[in-house]
C-alpha positions in Angstrom: -48.4 33.2 93.1 -46.1 31.3 95.3 -46.9 27.5 96.6 -48.3 27.3 99.6 -48.0 23.2 100.0 -45.5 20.3 98.1 -46.8 17.3 97.0 -45.4 14.0 95.7 -46.3 14.9 92.3 -44.6 18.8 92.2 -41.4 17.3 92.9 -41.5 14.7 90.5 -42.2 17.7 88.0 -39.3 19.5 89.3 -37.1 16.6 87.9 -36.8 14.4 91.2 -36.7 10.5 90.8 -39.9 9.4 91.9 -38.5 7.3 95.1 -36.6 10.6 96.1 -39.1 12.2 96.0 -41.7 10.4 98.1 -38.4 10.3 100.5 -38.5 14.1 100.6 -42.1 14.1 101.3 -41.5 11.4 104.4 -38.5 13.7 105.7 -41.0 17.2 105.6 -43.3 14.9 107.5 -41.6 13.6 110.0 -39.8 17.5 111.0 -43.2 18.7 111.0 -43.8 15.9 113.6 -41.0 16.6 115.3 -41.9 20.3 115.9 -45.2 19.1 117.3 -47.7 19.3 114.3 -49.3 16.0 115.1 -51.4 16.4 112.0 -48.5 15.3 109.6 -48.6 12.1 111.3 -51.3 10.4 109.1 -50.2 8.0 106.2 -52.3 9.4 103.8 -51.4 13.5 104.2 -49.5 13.9 101.0 -49.0 17.5 100.8 -46.6 19.2 103.3 -45.6 23.1 103.4 -43.1 24.4 100.6 -41.0 26.0 103.0 -40.4 23.0 105.2 -39.0 21.3 101.6 -36.9 24.3 100.8 -35.4 24.1 104.4 -34.8 20.3 103.3 -33.4 21.0 100.1 -31.5 23.8 101.1 -33.4 25.7 97.8 -35.9 28.0 97.0 -38.8 25.8 95.2 -40.5 29.6 93.8 -42.0 29.4 90.5 -40.8 32.7 89.7 -37.2 32.6 90.6 -37.1 29.5 88.1 
């Protein structure tokens, strides 16, 4: 089953350094806010759609493809 949302901890588990994982989540949230989804403007929102993270990294994060 494909994960719909990705968190900081998921990115760290994939091997990203902690600060880089935080930065990816922050960029994803900024991207979503710029697309008009104001929900992601909050500080405490830590889950972002996996599709947006995949766009940022230009890679697929599906479990089945690894």
